[in-house]
C-alpha positions in Angstrom: 133.4 107.1 127.1 133.9 105.3 124.0 133.8 102.1 122.2 131.6 100.2 124.2 133.0 101.6 127.4 129.9 103.0 128.7 130.6 102.4 132.4 129.3 98.9 132.4 132.5 97.0 131.8 131.3 94.1 134.1 128.3 93.2 132.1 130.8 92.7 129.0 131.6 89.0 128.0 134.8 87.9 128.7 136.4 88.6 125.2 135.3 92.3 125.4 136.8 92.8 129.0 140.2 90.8 129.4 141.3 93.5 131.8 141.0 97.2 132.5 142.3 99.9 134.6 141.0 103.7 134.9 142.3 104.5 131.6 142.6 101.4 129.2 140.6 98.3 128.4 141.6 95.2 126.6 139.6 93.1 124.3 139.9 90.2 122.0 139.4 91.5 118.2 136.8 90.0 116.1 137.0 89.1 112.6 140.5 88.2 112.5 140.7 84.2 112.9 143.8 84.8 114.8 143.7 83.3 118.6 145.1 86.4 120.9 144.7 89.3 118.5 144.0 91.9 121.2 142.9 95.5 121.2 143.8 98.0 123.7 141.6 101.0 124.0 141.2 104.1 126.2 138.1 104.5 128.1 137.1 107.5 126.6 136.9 108.9 123.0 140.2 109.9 121.6 141.0 110.3 117.9 144.6 110.9 118.1 147.6 109.6 120.1 148.2 113.5 121.0 145.2 113.9 122.7 145.9 111.3 125.4 146.5 112.7 128.9 149.7 112.2 130.6 148.1 109.6 132.8 146.9 107.7 129.7 150.1 107.8 128.3 152.0 106.7 131.1 150.0 103.6 131.3 149.9 102.8 127.6 153.4 101.5 127.6 153.1 99.2 130.5 149.9 97.9 128.8 151.5 97.1 125.9 154.4 95.2 127.6 152.3 93.4 129.8 150.0 92.3 127.0 153.0 91.2 124.8 154.4 89.2 127.9 151.0 87.7 128.5 150.4 86.7 124.8 154.0 85.0 124.7 153.1 82.9 127.9 149.8 82.1 126.9 149.9 81.5 122.8 153.7 80.9 122.6 154.2 83.5 120.2 157.9 84.4 119.1 156.8 88.2 119.0 154.0 90.7 119.1 153.2 93.3 116.6 151.6 96.6 117.9 150.1 99.0 115.4 147.7 101.9 115.7 145.8 103.8 113.0 142.5 105.0 114.0 141.3 105.3 110.4 138.9 102.6 109.7 135.1 103.5 108.9 133.5 103.2 112.3 136.7 102.8 114.0 138.2 106.1 113.8 139.3 106.4 117.3 142.7 105.3 118.9 143.2 101.8 119.8 146.2 99.6 119.5 146.4 96.4 118.0 148.5 93.8 119.8 148.8 90.8 117.8 150.9 87.6 118.2 153.2 86.5 115.6 153.1 82.8 115.9 156.2 80.8 115.1 154.6 78.9 112.0 152.8 82.1 110.7 152.9 82.3 106.8 155.2 84.8 105.3 152.5 86.4 103.4 150.8 87.3 106.9 153.9 88.8 108.7 154.6 92.2 109.4 152.2 94.8 108.1 150.5 91.9 105.8 149.1 90.5 109.2 146.1 93.1 108.5 145.1 90.7 105.7 143.6 88.8 108.3 141.3 91.3 109.6 137.8 91.8 108.4 137.0 88.2 108.1 133.5 87.0 107.7 131.8 85.6 110.8 132.0 81.9 109.6 136.0 82.5 108.9 136.4 84.2 112.3 137.1 82.5 115.9 133.8 81.6 117.6 132.9 83.7 120.8 133.5 80.7 122.7 137.2 80.5 121.7 137.8 84.3 122.1 136.3 83.9 125.6 138.3 80.9 126.4 141.6 82.7 125.4 140.5 86.1 127.0 140.0 83.9 130.2 143.7 82.5 130.1 145.0 86.0 129.2 143.2 87.7 132.3 144.3 85.0 134.5 147.8 85.4 133.6 147.6 89.2 134.1 146.0 88.7 137.6 148.8 86.5 138.5 151.3 89.0 137.7 153.2 86.5 135.5 154.8 89.0 133.3 158.3 87.7 133.5 159.9 91.1 134.1 163.4 91.7 132.9 165.7 93.6 135.0 169.1 94.9 133.7 
């Protein structure tokens, strides 16, 4: 298992275990200062999207949509950004950033420039209490199944 996924998910704080299934775990990012910046990561160590199993891949899209819908409902964001690089030192494993783009987000922090918000020092980041609080709201939304599915 990877990325803190050592089989003890239940012992992780709320911000580190917003939701999980047999393949994926959702956590709130740290060092962003942006409420609702989520990270979706496989439970096992994977360094390339091409290494995902068919079962992991099948759930990936569902997680991305469910989390985007939850962020819309909980944060009021206008859209979400989804990105995956697996290049940063210490984070060279597959993980997807699911980032709320707020209505009042400054232009200089939109699109790929949102990553200028990543890597903030602890004193400029959200507190653990703030991340736990939003994590609980997102978790509750997901557990209630309130994903506002569209059918066409």
